[in-house]
Every structure is written in structure tokens, then in C-alpha cells.
C-alpha positions as CSV (number, residue, x, y, z in Angstrom):
1,M,13.9,7.5,31.6
2,R,10.9,7.6,29.2
3,T,8.3,10.1,29.8
4,V,4.8,9.3,30.3
5,Y,2.2,12.0,29.2
6,K,-1.0,12.2,30.2
7,E,-3.8,11.3,27.1
8,H,-5.1,15.3,27.6
9,D,-1.5,16.4,26.9
10,K,-0.8,14.7,23.8
11,L,-4.2,16.2,22.6
12,T,-3.3,19.3,23.7
13,R,0.4,18.7,21.7
14,H,-1.6,17.9,19.5
15,Q,-4.2,21.0,18.5
16,D,-0.6,23.2,19.0
17,I,0.8,21.5,16.7
18,A,-2.7,21.6,14.1
19,T,-3.3,25.1,14.9
20,R,0.6,26.3,14.4
21,S,0.3,24.6,11.1
22,M,-2.6,25.8,10.0
23,L,-1.3,29.7,11.1
24,A,1.6,29.0,9.2
25,Q,-0.3,27.8,5.7
26,Q,-1.9,30.9,5.7
27,L,0.3,33.2,5.9
28,I,2.5,31.5,3.4
29,L,-0.1,31.1,0.8
30,D,-1.5,34.4,1.6
31,T,-2.6,36.9,-1.6
32,T,-3.5,40.1,0.8
33,G,-0.3,41.2,2.0
34,K,-1.2,40.4,6.1
35,L,2.5,38.5,6.2
36,E,4.1,41.5,4.9
37,S,1.7,44.2,6.8
38,M,2.4,42.1,9.9
39,N,6.6,42.6,9.3
40,Q,6.6,45.8,8.9
41,S,4.3,45.9,12.0
42,V,7.2,45.2,13.8
43,G,9.9,46.8,12.3
44,Y,10.4,45.1,9.0
45,N,10.2,47.8,7.1
46,H,13.7,47.6,4.7
47,D,12.7,44.1,2.8
48,A,11.0,44.3,-0.7
49,G,8.8,41.9,1.0
50,I,8.6,38.1,1.0
51,E,8.1,35.3,-2.0
52,F,7.8,32.0,-0.8
53,S,9.3,29.6,-3.8
54,Q,6.3,27.2,-5.7
55,E,8.2,24.6,-3.5
56,I,7.3,26.1,-0.6
57,K,4.3,26.3,-1.1
58,T,3.6,23.2,-2.7
59,E,4.4,22.7,0.4
60,A,2.2,24.3,2.6
61,E,-0.9,23.6,0.4
62,K,-0.2,19.7,1.8
63,L,-0.8,21.0,5.4
64,D,-4.3,20.5,5.0
65,Q,-3.3,16.6,4.7
66,L,-2.4,16.3,8.6
67,P,-4.2,13.8,10.3
68,Q,-7.1,15.4,12.5
């Protein structure tokens, strides 16, 4: 059985994806320590910080190219 979505649902799903992508990009490319601070606030104090590889950072930069 095929699911038919209303146009409003499609727009809402698109906005959700766009918002999540933007937030992920901001956290991956963050240089202010916000991601580390967020992790510490929920109890992740035992790690030495979070480092994303250049490959991940390059992919995160591409999120700006998502269709609006």
C-alpha cells in the first residue's frame, strides 16, 4: 500500500530535514567549543574533546548546497 502525504506534510518534513542539517553543520564546523560544552552538560566529561576529520568537515560544508 502506498502512502500519500498531504502537501503540508511534505513541507514540514522538508523543513525538518533542512533544520537538522543546519544544526549538524553548525556543530561539526563549530570552533567556539559549543559542542564540547553541550556534551559536558549531559555528562560526557571523560573524553578529550571531539575532533571531526577534514573529510567530515568538507561534507558538512556541502550542506549549504541543499535545495531550499
